[in-house]
C-alpha positions, 0 to 999 in steps of 0.5 A, a space after each residue: 500500499 502507497 504511503 499517504 501524503 502527510 505534508 499537512 502534518 506537523 514535522 515534530 519527531 514522534 517518541 517511539 511510543 507515539 510512533 507505535 500507537 500511531 501505526 497501530 491506529 492506522 492499522 485499525 483504520 485500514 481494517 474498517 472498510 469505507 471508514 474514510 469514504 463516508 464523509 460527504 465532500 461538503 462536510 470535509 471542512 467541518 470534519 477537519 475542524 472537529 479532528 483539529 479540536 480533538 487532537 488539541 484536547 487529547 494533547 492537553 489531556 496528555 499533558 495533564 497525565 504527564 504532570 500527574 505521573 510527575 
């Protein structure tokens, strides 16, 4: 399978654990037929916004967990 164009993604180096988690998540996504095809083209901007907001929420939660562990 060809690599996806991820030029829009941040260039920060992922930790090994984060990279492994991402790889596993992408493998799960590939096993879900049509998972990426169900968004109507008119809704792509809205879905992209929601994904960005969710990513920021996850980053904030991760920061809180790291502080709690320390």
